[in-house]
C-alpha positions in Angstrom: 0.0 0.0 0.0 1.8 3.1 -1.2 1.5 5.8 1.5 1.2 8.6 -1.0 -1.9 6.9 -2.4 -3.8 6.9 0.9 -6.8 9.1 1.7 -7.8 9.2 5.4 -11.6 9.1 6.0 -12.0 11.8 8.6 -15.6 10.9 9.5 -14.8 7.4 10.7 -11.0 7.3 11.4 -11.1 10.6 13.3 -14.6 10.4 14.8 -13.1 11.0 18.3 -11.5 14.3 17.1 -13.3 17.6 17.1 -14.8 18.0 13.6 -13.1 21.4 13.3 -9.7 19.7 13.8 -10.1 16.5 11.7 -8.5 17.6 8.5 -5.5 19.3 10.3 -5.1 16.1 12.4 -4.9 14.1 9.2 -2.3 16.5 7.8 -0.3 16.1 11.0 -0.3 12.4 10.6 1.2 12.8 7.2 -1.8 12.1 4.9 -1.9 14.0 1.7 -5.7 13.6 1.1 -8.8 13.2 3.1 -12.4 12.0 2.5 -15.7 12.6 4.3 -19.1 11.2 4.8 -21.7 14.0 5.0 -20.1 16.2 7.6 -23.2 17.9 9.0 -26.0 16.9 11.3 -28.5 18.6 9.0 -29.6 17.6 5.5 -29.3 21.3 4.5 -26.6 23.0 6.6 -26.6 26.7 7.3 -24.3 29.0 5.4 -22.3 29.5 8.6 -22.0 25.7 9.1 -20.7 25.3 5.6 -18.2 28.0 6.0 -16.9 26.5 9.3 -16.5 23.1 7.6 -14.8 24.5 4.5 -12.4 26.6 6.5 -11.5 23.5 8.6 -10.5 21.7 5.4 -8.7 24.7 4.0 -6.5 25.0 7.1 -5.2 21.6 6.5 -4.2 22.4 2.9 -5.4 19.0 1.9 -8.0 18.2 -0.8 -11.1 16.4 0.5 -11.3 14.0 -2.5 -14.5 12.2 -1.6 -17.8 13.6 -0.1 -21.0 11.7 0.6 -24.4 13.3 -0.3 -26.8 14.0 2.6 -28.3 10.7 3.8 -31.9 11.7 3.4 -33.0 11.6 7.0 -34.5 9.0 9.3 -37.1 7.9 6.8 -34.4 6.1 4.8 -32.1 5.6 7.9 -29.8 8.2 6.4 -28.7 5.7 3.7 -29.4 8.0 0.8 -32.0 8.8 -1.8 -30.6 7.7 -5.1 -32.9 4.7 -5.6 -36.0 5.9 -3.6 -39.0 6.5 -5.8 -40.8 9.8 -5.1 -37.8 11.5 -3.6 -36.3 12.7 -6.9 -36.6 16.4 -6.0 -35.1 15.9 -2.6 -32.2 14.0 -4.2 -31.5 16.8 -6.6 -31.4 19.3 -3.8 -29.0 17.1 -1.9 -26.8 16.8 -5.0 -26.7 20.5 -5.5 -25.8 21.1 -1.9 -23.0 18.6 -1.8 -21.6 19.7 -5.1 -21.6 23.3 -4.0 -19.5 22.3 -1.0 -17.3 19.9 -2.8 -16.3 22.5 -5.3 -14.7 24.5 -2.5 -12.6 21.6 -1.0 -11.2 19.8 -4.0 -13.7 17.0 -4.2 -13.3 14.6 -7.1 -15.7 11.8 -6.1 -19.3 12.1 -4.8 -21.0 9.2 -3.2 -24.8 9.8 -3.6 -25.7 6.8 -1.4 -28.1 4.4 -3.0 -30.7 4.2 -0.2 -32.7 1.6 1.6 -35.4 0.2 -0.7 -37.0 -2.6 1.3 -37.0 -4.8 -1.8 -34.6 -7.0 -3.8 -32.4 -5.0 -6.3 -33.6 -5.9 -9.8 -32.4 -4.3 -13.0 -35.4 -2.7 -14.6 -37.4 -2.3 -11.4 -38.9 1.0 -10.3 -36.0 1.4 -7.9 -33.4 0.7 -10.6 -35.0 3.2 -13.0 -35.3 5.8 -10.3 -31.6 5.5 -9.6 -30.7 5.6 -13.3 -32.8 8.7 -13.8 -31.3 10.4 -10.9 -27.8 9.6 -12.1 -28.5 11.0 -15.5 -29.9 14.1 -14.0 -26.8 14.9 -11.8 -24.0 13.5 -14.0 -23.7 16.8 -15.9 -23.6 18.8 -12.7 -20.8 16.5 -11.3 -18.9 16.6 -14.6 -19.0 20.5 -14.6 -17.4 20.2 -11.2 -14.6 18.1 -12.7 -15.7 15.0 -10.7 -17.1 11.5 -10.7 -20.1 9.9 -9.1 -19.2 6.7 -7.3 -21.8 4.0 -6.3 -21.0 2.0 -3.1 -22.4 -1.5 -2.3 -22.9 -1.7 1.5 -23.0 -4.4 4.1 -24.9 -4.4 7.4 -28.1 -2.9 6.0 -30.6 -5.6 4.9 -32.7 -3.1 2.9 -29.7 -1.4 1.1 -30.3 -1.1 -2.6 -26.7 -2.0 -3.6 -25.1 -4.9 -1.7 -22.8 -6.6 -4.3 -20.3 -5.6 -7.0 -22.8 -7.0 -9.5 -25.5 -4.7 -8.3 -23.4 -1.6 -8.7 -21.9 -2.9 -12.0 -25.3 -3.1 -13.7 -26.3 0.4 -12.7 -22.9 1.9 -13.8 -23.1 0.2 -17.1 -26.7 1.4 -17.7 -25.7 5.0 -16.8 -22.7 4.9 -19.1 -24.8 3.5 -21.9 -26.9 6.6 -21.6 -23.9 8.9 -21.8 -23.1 9.4 -18.1 -19.5 8.3 -18.4 -18.5 9.9 -15.1 -20.3 7.2 -13.1 -18.2 4.5 -11.5 -18.0 2.2 -8.5 -16.8 3.0 -5.0 -15.4 -0.5 -4.2 -15.1 -1.0 -0.4 -13.5 -4.4 0.1 -14.6 -4.5 3.7 -18.3 -4.3 2.7 -17.6 -6.9 0.0 -16.1 -9.3 2.5 -18.9 -8.8 5.0 -21.5 -9.5 2.2 -19.6 -12.7 1.2 -19.2 -11.0 -2.2 -16.3 -12.5 -4.2 -14.3 -9.5 -3.0 -11.4 -8.5 -5.2 -11.3 -11.5 -7.5 -14.9 -10.8 -8.5 -14.1 -7.2 -9.3 -11.0 -7.8 -11.5 -13.0 -8.5 -14.8 -14.7 -5.1 -14.5 -11.7 -3.1 -13.1 -12.5 -0.2 -15.6 -15.7 0.5 -13.7 -13.9 1.2 -10.3 -13.4 4.8 -9.6 -12.3 4.7 -5.9 -11.4 2.0 -3.4 -11.8 1.9 0.4 -10.5 -0.6 2.9 -10.8 -1.6 6.5 -9.9 -4.9 8.1 -12.3 -7.4 9.6 -13.5 -8.3 12.2 -13.8 -4.9 13.7 -13.5 -2.6 10.7 -10.1 -1.5 12.0 -6.8 -0.5 10.5 -5.2 -2.8 7.9 -3.3 -5.5 9.7 -5.6 -5.6 12.7 -7.9 -8.3 11.3 -8.0 -11.3 9.0 -8.6 -9.9 5.6 -5.8 -10.3 3.0 -5.9 -6.6 2.2 -2.3 -6.3 0.9 -2.9 -9.2 -1.5 -6.2 -7.8 -2.7 -4.8 -4.3 -3.2 -1.9 -5.8 -5.1 -4.3 -7.7 -7.4 -6.3 -4.4 -8.0 -3.1 -2.5 -8.9 -1.9 -5.4 -11.2 -5.3 -5.3 -12.9 -4.9 -1.6 -13.6 -6.4 0.4 -10.7 -4.3 3.4 -10.2 -6.4 5.5 -7.9 -6.4 6.4 -4.2 -7.1 3.9 -1.4 -9.4 5.3 1.3 -8.8 4.2 4.8 -12.4 4.1 6.1 -11.4 2.5 9.4 -12.7 2.8 12.9 -10.1 5.1 14.4 -8.6 4.1 17.7 -5.3 5.1 19.3 -2.6 4.6 18.5 -3.6 6.1 15.2 -1.2 5.1 12.3 0.5 7.7 10.4 0.8 7.4 6.6 4.3 6.1 7.2 2.9 3.0 8.9 1.8 1.8 5.4 4.9 2.9 3.4 6.6 0.3 1.3 3.8 -2.2 1.6 
């Protein structure tokens, strides 16, 4: 794992740090990039709240390369609105809010969060077509911001729309077929392992669809090396197959917190 290719997820790895200090803490640990979930308690933050967050990132002099959209609130357990029929206008507002913030902090990947749908994910279903329509609507906005949309399969949420690499792959291919070429997959190998997905071997044939990769070990969702997953082997396979992007450390942060140098040369 090349240390200069690591992005520290401030929302999870630094959740015990004051939000105003998370990006500067990441910089002090030697990371060159950071990423965030939705960093506000509100779906639509205040102007002052946005300014406080943006300023906290600017103080670190690091780009915040990935930003989640607002989760949509308790009705969807804050898991997103992308695939939820009847919420298209809310989704568009969430997209516009996130993109407006991301433009100020160097964001190159937006995770819209596919949502809880309470049904099996089936291509051609109402939920699938809702997601596809929403992606086609926001893809030009994200492209204008010089960024990509990344779709993340999740574990631990039985009603999640996207659970497997195949789920995300079908939606990405459908979006690209309609001209949204800046839609790709956020491949979190922790979630893949927890879902008994074929993990990295299953992703290699569609490596060109992967825009961003995140890791955490299991059990425990801790730092690489704290659990049983063969993360170094999997990341080596991804690199050998052609993935050249960042690796997001979306790990539950506990002291001692590794610096980027802990992963150098691996």
